C-alpha positions in Angstrom: 0.0 0.2 0.1 3.2 2.6 1.0 5.4 1.4 -2.3 2.9 3.5 -4.4 2.4 6.3 -2.2 6.1 7.4 -2.3 6.3 7.5 -5.8 4.5 11.1 -5.4 5.8 14.1 -6.4 6.0 16.8 -3.7 7.2 20.4 -3.5 9.9 21.8 -1.8 9.0 25.5 -1.4 10.4 28.8 0.4 9.8 28.1 3.8 8.1 30.6 5.9 8.5 30.1 9.3 6.2 30.5 12.1 6.5 28.9 15.5 9.5 26.3 17.0 13.1 26.9 16.9 14.6 24.9 14.5 18.3 24.6 14.4 20.1 21.7 12.2 23.8 21.4 11.7 24.6 19.9 8.7 26.6 15.9 8.4 29.4 16.3 5.0 28.9 14.1 2.4 32.4 12.8 3.4 30.8 10.0 5.2 30.8 6.6 4.6 27.8 4.7 3.7 27.3 1.4 5.6 26.7 -0.5 8.9 30.8 0.7 9.7 31.1 1.2 13.2 33.1 3.8 14.6 37.6 3.8 15.3 36.9 2.1 18.6 38.4 4.3 21.9 38.9 3.9 25.7 37.8 7.9 25.7 34.5 8.9 24.7 35.4 12.5 24.7 38.2 12.4 22.9 36.0 10.5 19.6 33.6 13.5 19.8 35.6 16.7 22.0 33.6 18.9 19.5 30.6 17.6 21.1 32.2 17.3 24.9 33.4 21.0 24.9 29.6 22.1 24.0 28.0 20.1 27.3 31.1 21.5 29.7 31.0 25.1 28.3 27.5 24.9 29.5 27.2 23.0 32.2 29.8 25.2 33.9 28.2 28.6 32.5 25.5 27.5 35.6 22.8 28.0 33.3 21.6 24.7 32.8 22.3 22.2 35.5 23.1 18.8 33.6 23.6 17.3 29.5 23.3 13.7 28.6 24.4 13.7 24.8 24.0 10.5 22.8 25.0 9.6 19.7 25.2 6.4 17.3 26.1 5.2 14.1 24.0 2.1 12.4 23.1 -0.9 15.0 26.3 0.5 17.4 25.4 1.2 20.9 25.6 4.7 21.2 28.3 6.8 22.8 27.3 9.0 25.5 28.4 12.4 27.1 27.3 13.9 30.5 28.2 16.0 32.6 26.3 18.0 35.0 23.7 17.1 37.8 19.5 16.7 37.9 19.4 19.9 39.6 21.2 23.2 41.2 20.5 22.2 44.5 21.7 18.2 44.8 24.8 16.3 43.2 23.0 13.6 41.2 25.0 13.6 38.2 23.3 13.3 35.5 23.7 9.7 32.5 21.7 8.2 30.0 19.0 6.7 32.4 18.2 10.3 33.5 14.9 11.0 32.4 13.8 14.9 31.1 10.4 15.9 29.3 10.8 15.6 25.4 8.2 17.6 24.8 7.9 18.1 21.0 10.6 15.4 20.7 6.6 13.1 20.6 5.6 14.4 17.7 8.4 12.1 15.6 7.0 9.0 17.7 3.5 10.6 17.4 4.0 10.7 13.4 5.7 6.9 13.2 2.8 5.4 15.1 1.1 6.9 12.5 2.8 5.5 9.5 1.8 2.0 11.5 -1.4 2.9 11.0 -1.3 3.6 6.8 0.5 0.8 6.8 -1.8 -1.7 8.3 -4.4 -0.1 5.9 -6.6 1.9 9.1 -5.3 4.8 7.5 -3.9 6.7 4.0 -2.4 9.7 3.8 -4.7 11.7 1.7 -7.6 10.3 3.4 -9.8 13.2 4.5 -10.1 13.9 8.4 -13.5 14.2 8.5 -14.4 10.0 7.5 -12.7 9.3 11.4 -13.4 12.6 12.4 -17.0 14.0 11.1 -16.9 16.8 13.4 -14.4 18.2 10.8 -16.4 17.9 8.2 -16.8 21.5 7.1 -14.6 23.6 8.1 -14.8 27.4 9.5 -11.3 29.7 8.8 -9.8 32.9 9.9 -10.1 35.1 6.8 -7.3 37.8 8.3 -4.9 35.4 10.6 -5.0 35.9 14.2 -8.0 38.2 13.4 -12.4 37.8 15.1 -13.2 34.5 15.5 -16.8 36.2 14.7 -18.4 35.1 11.0 -17.5 38.1 9.4 -13.6 37.1 9.8 -14.5 33.2 8.8 -14.9 32.2 5.3 -15.3 28.3 4.6 -12.2 25.4 4.1 -11.5 25.8 0.6 -10.4 21.3 1.0 -10.8 19.0 3.3 -7.9 18.9 5.9 -6.4 14.9 5.3 -3.9 13.0 7.1 -1.1 14.3 5.3 -1.6 17.8 6.4 -1.9 16.5 10.2 1.8 15.1 9.7 3.0 18.1 8.0 1.6 20.7 10.4 -0.3 22.2 7.1 -4.0 21.6 8.1 -4.6 25.3 9.4 -4.5 24.2 12.8 -3.3 27.1 15.4 -1.2 26.6 18.9 -1.9 28.4 22.4 2.6 29.1 21.6 2.2 30.1 18.5 -0.7 32.5 18.2 -2.4 35.5 19.6 -5.7 37.4 19.7 -9.4 36.0 20.5 -8.3 32.5 18.3 -5.8 31.9 21.2 -7.6 33.5 24.2 -10.6 30.3 22.5 -7.5 28.0 23.0 -6.8 28.6 26.4 -10.7 28.4 27.3 -11.5 24.9 25.8 -8.4 23.9 27.1 -6.5 22.7 23.5 -3.3 23.6 25.5 -1.3 20.5 24.8 1.2 20.5 27.4 1.9 20.3 31.1 4.7 22.6 32.2 4.7 23.1 36.0 2.2 22.3 38.9 3.3 26.4 40.5 0.5 28.9 40.6 2.5 31.5 38.4 3.3 29.2 36.0 -0.6 27.8 34.8 -1.4 31.1 35.3 1.4 32.3 31.7 0.9 29.2 30.3 -2.0 28.2 30.4 -4.2 25.6 33.2 -6.7 24.8 31.4 -6.4 21.1 29.9 -9.1 19.4 27.7 -10.7 16.7 30.0 -10.4 13.5 27.7 -7.7 13.5 24.1 -11.9 12.7 22.8 -12.7 16.3 23.9 -10.1 17.6 23.2 -10.6 16.9 19.1 -14.6 17.7 19.7 -13.2 21.7 21.1 -11.0 21.8 18.6 -13.7 21.5 15.7 -16.0 23.7 17.1 -13.1 26.5 16.8 -12.5 27.7 13.1 -8.7 27.5 11.4 -6.4 29.6 11.0 -5.0 29.4 7.4 -6.5 27.6 4.3 -5.7 24.0 4.7 -2.6 22.6 2.3 -1.7 26.2 1.8 1.4 27.0 4.4 3.3 25.0 6.9 2.4 26.2 10.8 2.9 24.9 13.9 0.5 23.4 15.2 -1.4 21.0 17.9 -2.2 18.2 15.2 0.0 15.6 16.2 -2.0 15.7 19.1 -4.8 15.4 17.1 -3.7 12.2 14.8 -3.8 10.9 18.6 -7.2 10.9 18.3 -7.4 9.5 15.1 -4.8 6.9 15.8 -7.6 5.5 19.1 -10.3 5.9 16.8 -9.3 3.5 14.2 -7.2 1.3 16.2 -9.8 0.8 18.5 -7.6 0.8 21.8 -5.9 4.0 23.5 -3.1 6.6 22.2 -0.7 5.6 25.1 -1.7 2.2 24.9 -0.7 1.8 21.0 2.6 3.3 21.2 3.9 1.0 24.4 2.6 -1.5 22.4 3.4 -1.2 18.9 6.5 1.3 19.8 7.7 1.5 23.1 8.4 -1.4 24.6 9.4 -3.3 20.6 11.6 -0.9 20.4 12.5 -0.8 24.4 12.0 2.4 25.3 11.1 1.1 29.1 11.6 5.1 30.4 9.1 6.4 28.0 6.0 7.1 29.1 3.4 10.7 29.7 3.8 10.5 32.8 7.0 9.7 35.8 5.9 6.6 37.7 7.1 8.3 41.7 9.9 5.5 42.3 11.3 6.8 38.8 11.4 10.6 40.1 14.6 10.1 41.4 15.8 10.0 38.1 13.6 13.1 37.0 15.4 16.1 35.7 14.8 18.6 37.2 13.2 21.9 34.5 14.5 25.4 35.0 13.0 28.9 33.6 15.7 31.3 32.5 14.6 34.4 33.5 17.4 37.2 32.4 20.2 33.9 32.3 19.7 33.7 35.5 17.7 29.6 36.0 14.7 30.1 38.0 13.2 26.7 39.7 9.9 25.8 37.0 9.3 22.1 37.7 11.3 20.3 40.2 11.9 16.2 40.5 9.5 15.6 43.7 6.1 17.6 43.2 7.1 17.3 39.2 3.4 17.9 36.9 5.1 14.4 35.7 4.5 12.4 38.8 0.7 13.4 38.1 -1.3 10.8 35.3 -2.1 13.4 32.3 -6.0 14.7 31.3 -4.8 12.5 27.8 -1.9 11.6 26.5 -0.3 14.5 24.5 0.7 13.7 20.8 2.1 16.7 20.2 4.4 17.0 23.3 3.7 15.2 26.3 6.4 12.6 26.4 9.3 11.7 28.7 12.2 10.1 27.8 16.0 9.5 28.5 18.6 9.4 25.9 19.4 5.6 25.9 14.9 4.8 25.3 15.4 8.1 22.4 18.1 6.6 21.0 16.7 3.4 20.8 13.8 5.0 18.9 16.0 7.2 16.3 18.3 3.8 15.7 15.2 1.9 14.8 13.7 4.7 12.1 17.6 5.0 10.9 17.7 0.9 10.5 14.2 1.8 8.6 11.9 0.1 10.7 13.9 -2.6 12.5 16.5 -3.2 15.8 17.7 -5.8 17.2 16.6 -8.3 14.7 13.0 -6.9 14.7 10.8 -5.2 11.8 8.6 -2.7 14.5 7.7 -0.6 11.1 7.8 -1.7 7.9 10.5 -0.5 5.5 7.9 1.1 3.2 6.3 3.3 6.0 9.2 4.6 7.4 10.7 5.5 4.1 7.8 7.4 3.7 7.4 9.3 7.0 10.9 10.6 6.9 10.4 11.2 3.6 8.6 15.1 2.0 4.7 15.5 2.8 4.4 18.3 2.1 0.8 18.9 0.0 1.6 20.9 -3.5 -1.1 23.1 -2.6 1.1 25.6 -0.9 1.7 28.7 -1.4 4.5 30.3 -2.3 6.8 31.0 0.8 4.1 29.0 2.7 6.5 25.9 3.8 9.5 25.6 6.6 12.5 27.6 6.4 15.5 26.0 9.3 18.4 29.0 9.5 18.3 29.8 6.2 17.5 26.9 4.4 14.3 25.7 3.4 13.2 22.0 4.9 10.7 19.6 4.3 8.5 18.1 6.6 7.8 14.3 7.4 5.5 13.0 9.8 5.4 14.3 12.4 9.7 15.8 11.5 11.2 18.0 9.9 13.3 16.5 6.5 16.4 17.9 5.9 17.6 19.5 2.7 20.8 21.2 1.4 23.5 21.4 3.9 21.0 19.3 6.8 20.2 15.7 3.5 19.1 13.4 4.8 18.4 14.4 8.6 14.9 13.4 10.3 13.8 14.3 13.8 13.4 17.4 15.8 13.8 19.5 19.0 12.1 20.1 22.3 11.0 23.1 24.1 13.4 23.0 27.1 16.4 22.2 25.3 15.6 18.7 23.9 16.8 17.4 20.4 16.4 14.3 18.2 17.8 13.8 14.6 18.7 10.8 12.6 20.4 11.3 9.7 18.6 8.6 7.3 21.8 8.9 4.1 24.2 7.2 7.1 22.4 5.8 10.6 24.0 8.7 12.3 21.8 9.5 15.4 22.5 12.5 17.9 20.1 12.8 21.2 20.6 15.7 23.4 18.9 16.0 26.2 18.7 19.0 29.0 16.1 21.0 30.5 15.5 24.4 30.4 13.0 27.1 29.0 12.3 29.0 26.9 14.8 26.7 24.2 15.5 30.1 22.7 16.8 31.6 25.2 20.4 29.0 24.2 21.8 28.0 21.0 21.5 24.5 21.9 19.6 23.3 19.2 21.8 25.2 16.6 25.3 23.9 18.3 24.4 20.7 18.7 23.9 18.6 15.2 27.1 21.2 13.9 29.0 20.2 17.0 27.8 15.7 15.9 28.5 17.0 12.4 32.2 18.1 12.9 33.5 16.1 14.4 31.5 12.9 12.5 34.0 13.8 9.4 36.8 14.5 11.4 36.3 10.9 12.8 36.4 9.3 9.0 39.3 11.5 8.2 41.4 9.9 10.2 
C-alpha cells in the first residue's frame, strides 16, 4: 500500500517559518555509507571533542544544571557524553538513564505511530480527516490570521483536512504558544493546551492551566473552533499531532497511550518513555528551569513535578518524558528503516515514507518550512533536512532537547537538558553542528 504513495511528487517551497526554533547542523557528504563502526577508543570524549566541549561549556556556565548527549551509528551502542547534575541543588549526576521532558520530540513518535496505521490499512495519507472524525467536516477559517473569530472574519475551508496535513502542520490549526488574540483566548478557554509544564500557580497562569479532560474532548472542542489558515496552504506549527493521537485511537480501537506502548515503546525497548513518571523513578527525573534574564529559576522540580501525576490525556504533540538511552533506541529503529535488534517494528516502506517530504502540492509560495535560512521538507511529525542538512529527520523539544537521525548514514544524535524557553540558548543549533564536525573528523582520520 505504501510503496505506491512513495512515488508521489512533493513540491519543496521557500519556507516561512512560524513557531518552533530549528537549528539543524549539516552532516557533510564525506561520511561513508553502510554500517561501519566508529573507531574504537577508550575515551569517548576524545572521539567527540566538539560535543564534549559544548557540554562542558554550558554546564560550567551555570544556566543548565546538566546535559546528556548520545551519538551512534547504525546498530552500534551510542557514545554518551554527560556532565552536571539533575538539579542545581543536589549532587546527582546525570546519565543516559536520567529522565527528561522531551515535549515536541513526541511529534516524530506520534508520526511513526500514524505510519504504522497507514501500513496496516487503517489510514491513508490523503484520507480526509472527517472520515475518521466527522466533526471536522465543513470547517470554518479565519480570513485575517489571528483576527476575530466572529462570522464576518470567517470563510469556509476550501478543501478537506487530510492525514498528510496533520503530519506536516499544514492543516490550518493553531497553537496556544504561537497564536495571539481571540483565537488564542479561545484555545486556552477550551483547554486546547496540549502540554503540561508545572504545578506552580504562576506558571499555570502564564502558560495556561486549562486542559481538556480527554483526548476525545480535545478533538471535539478543536472542531468547534475556526482554523487560522486554509488547509494545505502553509506550514503552521500546531496541535495537529495531538489530534493525530485521537485519530489513532479511533482507527485502532485502543487508547493512544496503549498503542504507543505496545507498538513502539515495548518492541523498540524504551522502558522509561511515557506520559508520566512513576513515583519510584522520580529520583531519576531532571529538574526543569526557566531562564529569567539568563538566570535559572525552578519551574518543575522532581519531587513535586506535574509529570508525577497522570495527565488528562496522552499529548501526542508534546507529552512524553524519555531518556537519552530510550530516545536513541527510537532513532536507531528509524535509521534502521524500522528494524532494531533483528526485529521489524515498522515496515521499511512506512519509515521511508514517514521520513520523506510529505508537504502537499498546494502550498503557497513562501508557505513551507525554513530553519537556519534553508528550506526543508516535513515528514511524519519531523523535519526532513535539505541542503547541507540533507538526510536529517527529527525534531526538537521546548525544554532544550533534540533528537535527529541522518537517514543517509544512520547517524543518530540525542541531546537532553532542561531549560525554557528553548530559544534562550543556542544549543539546538550548536549540538547537531558539533556532532557533524566530530563525525567528519573521525572518518577523515
